[in-house]
N, CA and C atoms as an extended XYZ file, in Angstrom:
399
Properties=species:S:1:pos:R:3:atomname:S:1:resname:S:1:resid:I:1 pbc="F F F"
N       -11.215      -21.785      -11.259 N   UNK     1
C       -11.853      -20.607      -11.439 CA  UNK     1
C       -11.461      -19.631      -10.415 C   UNK     1
N       -10.931      -18.357      -10.898 N   UNK     2
C       -10.640      -17.312       -9.828 CA  UNK     2
C       -11.838      -16.476       -9.338 C   UNK     2
N       -11.813      -16.139       -8.045 N   UNK     3
C       -12.745      -15.303       -7.480 CA  UNK     3
C       -12.572      -13.800       -8.190 C   UNK     3
N       -13.703      -12.979       -7.896 N   UNK     4
C       -13.424      -11.467       -8.456 CA  UNK     4
C       -12.797      -10.980       -7.392 C   UNK     4
N       -11.805      -10.115       -7.740 N   UNK     5
C       -11.024       -9.220       -6.778 CA  UNK     5
C       -11.796       -8.388       -5.865 C   UNK     5
N       -11.519       -8.186       -4.647 N   UNK     6
C       -12.465       -7.366       -3.753 CA  UNK     6
C       -11.689       -6.045       -3.536 C   UNK     6
N       -10.304       -6.002       -3.854 N   UNK     7
C        -9.638       -4.740       -3.540 CA  UNK     7
C        -8.335       -4.872       -4.471 C   UNK     7
N        -7.904       -3.629       -4.732 N   UNK     8
C        -6.669       -3.327       -5.524 CA  UNK     8
C        -5.746       -2.669       -4.823 C   UNK     8
N        -4.560       -2.891       -4.566 N   UNK     9
C        -3.510       -2.352       -3.733 CA  UNK     9
C        -2.626       -1.371       -4.717 C   UNK     9
N        -2.329       -0.312       -4.546 N   UNK    10
C        -1.582        0.491       -5.369 CA  UNK    10
C        -0.065        0.593       -4.473 C   UNK    10
N         0.885        0.143       -4.873 N   UNK    11
C         1.911        0.097       -4.130 CA  UNK    11
C         3.260        0.647       -4.890 C   UNK    11
N         4.164        0.995       -4.096 N   UNK    12
C         5.537        1.507       -4.613 CA  UNK    12
C         6.514        0.466       -4.970 C   UNK    12
N         6.524       -0.034       -6.078 N   UNK    13
C         7.513       -1.064       -6.628 CA  UNK    13
C         8.839       -0.834       -6.457 C   UNK    13
N         9.283        0.338       -6.142 N   UNK    14
C        10.716        0.660       -5.918 CA  UNK    14
C        11.129        0.702       -4.539 C   UNK    14
N        10.181        0.606       -3.665 N   UNK    15
C        10.494        0.608       -2.011 CA  UNK    15
C        10.729       -0.910       -1.734 C   UNK    15
N        11.749       -1.154       -1.082 N   UNK    16
C        12.083       -2.613       -0.644 CA  UNK    16
C        11.209       -3.125        0.235 C   UNK    16
N        10.834       -2.427        1.292 N   UNK    17
C         9.964       -2.764        2.229 CA  UNK    17
C         8.577       -3.142        1.652 C   UNK    17
N         8.111       -2.411        0.655 N   UNK    18
C         6.803       -2.477       -0.019 CA  UNK    18
C         6.862       -3.721       -0.701 C   UNK    18
N         7.934       -4.155       -1.605 N   UNK    19
C         7.927       -5.098       -2.215 CA  UNK    19
C         7.961       -6.542       -1.427 C   UNK    19
N         8.518       -6.327       -0.267 N   UNK    20
C         8.370       -7.587        0.725 CA  UNK    20
C         7.135       -7.803        1.100 C   UNK    20
N         6.438       -6.594        1.538 N   UNK    21
C         5.076       -7.055        2.114 CA  UNK    21
C         4.351       -7.493        0.854 C   UNK    21
N         4.275       -6.889       -0.382 N   UNK    22
C         3.610       -7.182       -1.669 CA  UNK    22
C         3.945       -8.753       -1.637 C   UNK    22
N         5.172       -9.194       -1.859 N   UNK    23
C         5.315      -10.694       -2.090 CA  UNK    23
C         4.675      -11.459       -0.989 C   UNK    23
N         4.694      -11.026        0.375 N   UNK    24
C         4.114      -11.855        1.308 CA  UNK    24
C         2.671      -11.786        1.147 C   UNK    24
N         2.091      -10.783        0.729 N   UNK    25
C         0.497      -10.620        0.437 CA  UNK    25
C         0.234      -11.533       -0.831 C   UNK    25
N         0.998      -11.382       -1.787 N   UNK    26
C         0.758      -12.389       -3.110 CA  UNK    26
C         0.800      -14.013       -2.617 C   UNK    26
N         1.553      -14.253       -1.816 N   UNK    27
C         1.689      -15.704       -1.191 CA  UNK    27
C         0.474      -16.065       -0.576 C   UNK    27
N        -0.032      -15.123        0.313 N   UNK    28
C        -1.229      -15.372        0.985 CA  UNK    28
C        -2.504      -15.227        0.228 C   UNK    28
N        -2.382      -14.622       -0.902 N   UNK    29
C        -3.517      -14.416       -1.832 CA  UNK    29
C        -4.166      -15.514       -2.700 C   UNK    29
N        -4.322      -16.606       -1.865 N   UNK    30
C        -4.683      -17.917       -2.570 CA  UNK    30
C        -6.216      -17.748       -3.142 C   UNK    30
N        -6.887      -16.926       -2.584 N   UNK    31
C        -8.260      -16.765       -3.126 CA  UNK    31
C        -8.522      -15.655       -4.252 C   UNK    31
N        -7.391      -15.211       -4.665 N   UNK    32
C        -7.276      -14.209       -5.618 CA  UNK    32
C        -8.206      -13.122       -5.383 C   UNK    32
N        -8.353      -12.468       -4.117 N   UNK    33
C        -9.339      -11.535       -3.806 CA  UNK    33
C        -8.552      -10.056       -3.938 C   UNK    33
N        -7.337      -10.186       -3.907 N   UNK    34
C        -6.480       -8.956       -3.754 CA  UNK    34
C        -5.702       -8.673       -5.213 C   UNK    34
N        -5.760       -7.475       -5.861 N   UNK    35
C        -5.031       -7.373       -7.029 CA  UNK    35
C        -3.910       -6.350       -6.675 C   UNK    35
N        -2.852       -6.358       -7.291 N   UNK    36
C        -1.570       -5.415       -6.992 CA  UNK    36
C        -1.412       -4.634       -8.282 C   UNK    36
N        -1.253       -3.286       -7.996 N   UNK    37
C        -0.860       -2.324       -9.113 CA  UNK    37
C         0.430       -1.558       -8.565 C   UNK    37
N         1.491       -1.699       -9.168 N   UNK    38
C         2.784       -0.986       -9.026 CA  UNK    38
C         2.721        0.416       -9.624 C   UNK    38
N         2.812        1.380       -8.871 N   UNK    39
C         2.356        2.897       -9.328 CA  UNK    39
C         3.549        3.221      -10.238 C   UNK    39
N         4.621        2.325      -10.378 N   UNK    40
C         5.852        2.845      -11.114 CA  UNK    40
C         5.757        2.011      -12.346 C   UNK    40
N         4.678        1.208      -12.613 N   UNK    41
C         4.805        0.404      -13.800 CA  UNK    41
C         4.607        1.318      -14.964 C   UNK    41
N         5.112        0.761      -16.129 N   UNK    42
C         4.748        1.413      -17.412 CA  UNK    42
C         3.445        1.500      -17.617 C   UNK    42
N         2.813        2.527      -18.174 N   UNK    43
C         1.554        2.803      -18.476 CA  UNK    43
C         0.372        3.244      -17.344 C   UNK    43
N         0.929        3.010      -15.978 N   UNK    44
C         0.061        3.488      -14.902 CA  UNK    44
C         0.052        4.996      -14.867 C   UNK    44
N        -1.231        5.416      -14.741 N   UNK    45
C        -1.531        6.938      -14.746 CA  UNK    45
C        -2.499        7.279      -13.636 C   UNK    45
N        -1.809        7.759      -12.643 N   UNK    46
C        -2.312        8.232      -11.423 CA  UNK    46
C        -3.579        9.095      -11.701 C   UNK    46
N        -3.682        9.934      -12.733 N   UNK    47
C        -4.646       10.815      -12.806 CA  UNK    47
C        -5.970       10.222      -13.094 C   UNK    47
N        -5.753        8.822      -13.773 N   UNK    48
C        -7.090        8.162      -14.005 CA  UNK    48
C        -7.836        8.088      -12.681 C   UNK    48
N        -7.149        8.031      -11.282 N   UNK    49
C        -7.755        7.887      -10.064 CA  UNK    49
C        -7.797        9.277       -9.395 C   UNK    49
N        -7.689       10.356      -10.073 N   UNK    50
C        -7.778       11.608       -9.507 CA  UNK    50
C        -6.629       11.910       -8.609 C   UNK    50
N        -5.470       11.387       -8.799 N   UNK    51
C        -4.381       11.596       -7.976 CA  UNK    51
C        -3.196       11.796       -8.947 C   UNK    51
N        -2.019       12.156       -8.088 N   UNK    52
C        -0.631       12.525       -8.865 CA  UNK    52
C         0.234       11.379       -8.337 C   UNK    52
N         1.199       11.079       -8.880 N   UNK    53
C         2.359       10.141       -8.554 CA  UNK    53
C         2.788       10.678       -7.115 C   UNK    53
N         3.083       11.845       -6.911 N   UNK    54
C         3.505       12.388       -5.708 CA  UNK    54
C         2.616       12.047       -4.486 C   UNK    54
N         1.214       12.262       -4.796 N   UNK    55
C         0.328       11.993       -3.707 CA  UNK    55
C         0.225       10.406       -3.534 C   UNK    55
N         0.293        9.512       -4.538 N   UNK    56
C         0.345        8.115       -4.204 CA  UNK    56
C         1.757        7.667       -3.492 C   UNK    56
N         2.887        8.478       -3.770 N   UNK    57
C         4.145        8.099       -3.050 CA  UNK    57
C         4.005        8.628       -1.682 C   UNK    57
N         3.004        9.672       -1.396 N   UNK    58
C         3.002       10.116        0.088 CA  UNK    58
C         2.470        9.136        1.018 C   UNK    58
N         1.672        8.213        0.552 N   UNK    59
C         1.087        7.270        1.591 CA  UNK    59
C         0.395        6.285        0.717 C   UNK    59
N         0.332        4.970        1.298 N   UNK    60
C        -0.446        4.008        0.533 CA  UNK    60
C        -1.824        4.225        0.081 C   UNK    60
N        -2.310        3.824       -0.932 N   UNK    61
C        -3.698        3.824       -1.524 CA  UNK    61
C        -4.093        2.488       -2.019 C   UNK    61
N        -5.426        2.538       -2.215 N   UNK    62
C        -5.994        1.340       -2.782 CA  UNK    62
C        -7.400        1.552       -3.240 C   UNK    62
N        -7.989        0.753       -4.055 N   UNK    63
C        -9.372        1.180       -4.615 CA  UNK    63
C       -10.270       -0.092       -4.549 C   UNK    63
N       -11.496       -0.226       -4.128 N   UNK    64
C       -12.541       -0.882       -4.284 CA  UNK    64
C       -13.103       -1.223       -5.720 C   UNK    64
N       -13.494       -2.225       -5.972 N   UNK    65
C       -14.192       -2.303       -7.446 CA  UNK    65
C       -15.161       -1.223       -7.781 C   UNK    65
N       -15.991       -0.781       -6.702 N   UNK    66
C       -16.902        0.362       -6.930 CA  UNK    66
C       -16.317        1.690       -7.032 C   UNK    66
N       -14.910        1.694       -7.009 N   UNK    67
C       -14.264        2.933       -7.344 CA  UNK    67
C       -13.983        3.794       -6.162 C   UNK    67
N       -14.232        3.327       -4.981 N   UNK    68
C       -13.823        3.988       -3.690 CA  UNK    68
C       -12.495        3.895       -3.436 C   UNK    68
N       -11.932        5.124       -3.405 N   UNK    69
C       -10.348        5.191       -3.295 CA  UNK    69
C       -10.095        5.398       -1.779 C   UNK    69
N        -9.179        4.517       -0.992 N   UNK    70
C        -8.759        4.881        0.233 CA  UNK    70
C        -7.354        5.019        0.479 C   UNK    70
N        -6.979        5.520        1.619 N   UNK    71
C        -5.520        5.659        1.730 CA  UNK    71
C        -5.170        5.424        3.200 C   UNK    71
N        -3.970        5.175        3.541 N   UNK    72
C        -3.370        5.048        4.842 CA  UNK    72
C        -3.803        3.577        5.426 C   UNK    72
N        -3.903        3.542        6.901 N   UNK    73
C        -4.077        2.257        7.537 CA  UNK    73
C        -5.321        1.514        6.887 C   UNK    73
N        -6.431        2.114        6.395 N   UNK    74
C        -7.624        1.217        6.054 CA  UNK    74
C        -7.141        0.539        4.784 C   UNK    74
N        -6.201        0.744        3.960 N   UNK    75
C        -5.785        0.084        2.866 CA  UNK    75
C        -5.134       -1.247        3.431 C   UNK    75
N        -4.372       -1.159        4.465 N   UNK    76
C        -3.829       -2.326        5.077 CA  UNK    76
C        -4.779       -3.308        5.622 C   UNK    76
N        -5.939       -2.636        6.303 N   UNK    77
C        -7.054       -3.541        6.654 CA  UNK    77
C        -7.670       -4.195        5.536 C   UNK    77
N        -7.851       -3.389        4.377 N   UNK    78
C        -8.505       -3.971        3.261 CA  UNK    78
C        -7.879       -5.082        2.583 C   UNK    78
N        -6.568       -5.025        2.336 N   UNK    79
C        -5.509       -5.985        2.144 CA  UNK    79
C        -5.594       -7.258        2.707 C   UNK    79
N        -5.367       -7.030        4.074 N   UNK    80
C        -5.474       -8.164        4.878 CA  UNK    80
C        -6.726       -8.994        4.998 C   UNK    80
N        -7.946       -8.153        4.835 N   UNK    81
C        -9.209       -8.783        4.949 CA  UNK    81
C        -9.268       -9.804        3.492 C   UNK    81
N        -8.796       -9.093        2.362 N   UNK    82
C        -8.902       -9.648        1.121 CA  UNK    82
C        -8.151      -11.070        1.217 C   UNK    82
N        -7.055      -11.070        1.769 N   UNK    83
C        -6.188      -12.512        1.744 CA  UNK    83
C        -6.743      -13.306        3.005 C   UNK    83
N        -7.828      -12.954        3.776 N   UNK    84
C        -8.144      -13.825        4.805 CA  UNK    84
C        -7.666      -13.656        6.071 C   UNK    84
N        -6.880      -12.558        6.276 N   UNK    85
C        -6.280      -12.357        7.539 CA  UNK    85
C        -6.503      -11.107        8.168 C   UNK    85
N        -7.829      -10.628        7.890 N   UNK    86
C        -8.360       -9.390        8.595 CA  UNK    86
C        -7.997       -9.213        9.883 C   UNK    86
N        -8.334      -10.346       10.780 N   UNK    87
C        -8.126      -10.484       12.200 CA  UNK    87
C        -6.769       -9.889       12.541 C   UNK    87
N        -5.746      -10.004       11.848 N   UNK    88
C        -4.433       -9.602       12.156 CA  UNK    88
C        -4.365       -8.023       12.475 C   UNK    88
N        -5.113       -7.385       11.524 N   UNK    89
C        -5.125       -5.876       11.535 CA  UNK    89
C        -6.305       -5.287       12.279 C   UNK    89
N        -7.293       -6.184       12.651 N   UNK    90
C        -8.529       -5.581       13.104 CA  UNK    90
C        -8.167       -4.580       14.421 C   UNK    90
N        -7.455       -4.906       15.367 N   UNK    91
C        -7.059       -3.969       16.337 CA  UNK    91
C        -6.681       -2.614       15.867 C   UNK    91
N        -6.029       -2.456       14.840 N   UNK    92
C        -5.658       -1.095       14.238 CA  UNK    92
C        -6.820       -0.196       13.817 C   UNK    92
N        -7.981       -0.844       13.783 N   UNK    93
C        -9.166       -0.134       13.633 CA  UNK    93
C       -10.178        0.102       14.541 C   UNK    93
N        -9.646       -0.439       15.744 N   UNK    94
C       -10.647       -0.222       16.838 CA  UNK    94
C       -10.618        1.068       17.323 C   UNK    94
N       -11.697        1.697       17.736 N   UNK    95
C       -11.796        3.092       18.036 CA  UNK    95
C       -10.589        3.501       18.992 C   UNK    95
N       -10.375        2.691       20.023 N   UNK    96
C        -9.310        3.263       21.226 CA  UNK    96
C        -8.012        3.241       20.460 C   UNK    96
N        -7.663        2.396       19.530 N   UNK    97
C        -6.283        2.204       18.903 CA  UNK    97
C        -6.180        2.820       17.554 C   UNK    97
N        -7.411        3.246       16.908 N   UNK    98
C        -7.132        3.561       15.549 CA  UNK    98
C        -6.430        4.831       15.412 C   UNK    98
N        -6.521        5.944       16.179 N   UNK    99
C        -5.807        7.107       16.119 CA  UNK    99
C        -4.229        6.980       16.226 C   UNK    99
N        -3.867        5.949       17.127 N   UNK   100
C        -2.550        5.687       17.437 CA  UNK   100
C        -1.853        5.127       16.173 C   UNK   100
N        -2.541        3.953       15.641 N   UNK   101
C        -2.110        3.290       14.325 CA  UNK   101
C        -2.072        4.264       13.202 C   UNK   101
N        -2.986        5.109       12.898 N   UNK   102
C        -2.943        6.199       12.005 CA  UNK   102
C        -1.830        6.998       12.018 C   UNK   102
N        -1.403        7.312       13.327 N   UNK   103
C        -0.390        8.324       13.503 CA  UNK   103
C         0.959        7.424       13.192 C   UNK   103
N         1.010        6.319       13.784 N   UNK   104
C         2.360        5.403       13.572 CA  UNK   104
C         2.529        5.102       12.150 C   UNK   104
N         1.372        5.157       11.164 N   UNK   105
C         1.604        4.702        9.984 CA  UNK   105
C         2.079        6.115        9.135 C   UNK   105
N         1.432        7.166        9.607 N   UNK   106
C         1.852        8.522        8.983 CA  UNK   106
C         3.238        8.623        9.174 C   UNK   106
N         3.822        8.499       10.385 N   UNK   107
C         5.332        8.713       10.668 CA  UNK   107
C         6.140        7.595        9.742 C   UNK   107
N         5.711        6.566        9.805 N   UNK   108
C         6.457        5.445        8.707 CA  UNK   108
C         6.463        5.981        7.396 C   UNK   108
N         5.167        6.482        6.844 N   UNK   109
C         4.969        6.866        5.550 CA  UNK   109
C         6.054        8.074        5.085 C   UNK   109
N         6.227        8.853        6.172 N   UNK   110
C         7.031       10.054        5.958 CA  UNK   110
C         8.386        9.604        5.815 C   UNK   110
N         8.875        8.581        6.400 N   UNK   111
C        10.186        8.112        6.645 CA  UNK   111
C        10.469        6.879        5.866 C   UNK   111
N         9.626        6.311        5.022 N   UNK   112
C         9.758        4.991        4.484 CA  UNK   112
C        10.915        4.856        3.470 C   UNK   112
N        11.135        5.637        2.791 N   UNK   113
C        12.274        5.783        1.901 CA  UNK   113
C        13.726        5.588        2.665 C   UNK   113
N        13.795        6.389        3.744 N   UNK   114
C        15.055        6.388        4.584 CA  UNK   114
C        14.895        4.910        5.312 C   UNK   114
N        13.855        4.566        5.756 N   UNK   115
C        13.776        3.223        6.569 CA  UNK   115
C        14.081        1.993        5.414 C   UNK   115
N        13.746        2.200        4.360 N   UNK   116
C        13.866        1.307        3.259 CA  UNK   116
C        15.375        1.154        2.735 C   UNK   116
N        15.942        2.311        2.937 N   UNK   117
C        17.330        2.118        2.552 CA  UNK   117
C        18.164        1.394        3.554 C   UNK   117
N        17.758        1.168        4.847 N   UNK   118
C        18.221        0.422        5.748 CA  UNK   118
C        18.186       -1.006        5.521 C   UNK   118
N        17.271       -1.366        4.699 N   UNK   119
C        16.976       -2.877        4.347 CA  UNK   119
C        17.093       -3.149        2.973 C   UNK   119
N        17.723       -2.345        2.182 N   UNK   120
C        17.683       -2.668        0.755 CA  UNK   120
C        18.402       -1.717        0.010 C   UNK   120
N        19.313       -0.748        0.573 N   UNK   121
C        20.037        0.194       -0.365 CA  UNK   121
C        19.277        1.350       -0.587 C   UNK   121
N        19.530        2.019       -1.850 N   UNK   122
C        18.644        3.105       -2.197 CA  UNK   122
C        17.600        2.658       -3.184 C   UNK   122
N        16.445        2.429       -2.703 N   UNK   123
C        15.294        1.934       -3.520 CA  UNK   123
C        15.025        2.583       -4.677 C   UNK   123
N        15.139        3.859       -4.894 N   UNK   124
C        15.098        4.571       -6.145 CA  UNK   124
C        15.859        5.762       -6.251 C   UNK   124
N        15.788        6.236       -7.497 N   UNK   125
C        16.772        7.592       -7.483 CA  UNK   125
C        15.956        8.622       -8.351 C   UNK   125
N        14.635        8.412       -8.446 N   UNK   126
C        13.762        9.477       -8.879 CA  UNK   126
C        13.787       10.571       -8.181 C   UNK   126
N        13.255       11.832       -8.767 N   UNK   127
C        13.109       12.982       -7.947 CA  UNK   127
C        12.025       12.832       -6.941 C   UNK   127
N        11.138       12.177       -7.314 N   UNK   128
C         9.978       11.878       -6.323 CA  UNK   128
C        10.503       11.384       -5.044 C   UNK   128
N        11.285       10.385       -5.260 N   UNK   129
C        11.796        9.540       -4.056 CA  UNK   129
C        12.819       10.391       -3.306 C   UNK   129
N        13.466       11.154       -3.990 N   UNK   130
C        14.571       12.106       -3.247 CA  UNK   130
C        13.858       13.059       -2.496 C   UNK   130
N        12.849       13.706       -3.046 N   UNK   131
C        11.963       14.503       -2.246 CA  UNK   131
C        11.406       13.820       -1.028 C   UNK   131
N        11.072       12.586       -0.922 N   UNK   132
C        10.370       11.919        0.097 CA  UNK   132
C        11.391       11.507        1.048 C   UNK   132
N        12.605       11.059        0.635 N   UNK   133
C        13.726       10.606        1.422 CA  UNK   133
C        14.510       11.620        1.879 C   UNK   133
């Protein structure tokens, strides 16, 4: 019997780095507390969540079962908590370090397509990706 998911991660399935992170999280998701939603999957509609695909591509988002949508570093912390590894990212939420990690993630998010190309070629050829990369 599976447990009820406590968080859903919206991820970019065309991003090589994102796919690797999701594969690792799926492997660690033995309690089935984390769900995964590829924002490029057929039938996915960002507008259902009050967002556009461009907004979801700009930085990582996730949603709690009660409908609370979050973005940025808090998403990573929620994902790691859901798979039982919250302690790994706990320091990124400490008041003295939070601003630094939020800034670092923002820097990564702005350049993730270029960084992804270093690890897997051209992750996608859509106009959205071209604008981001």
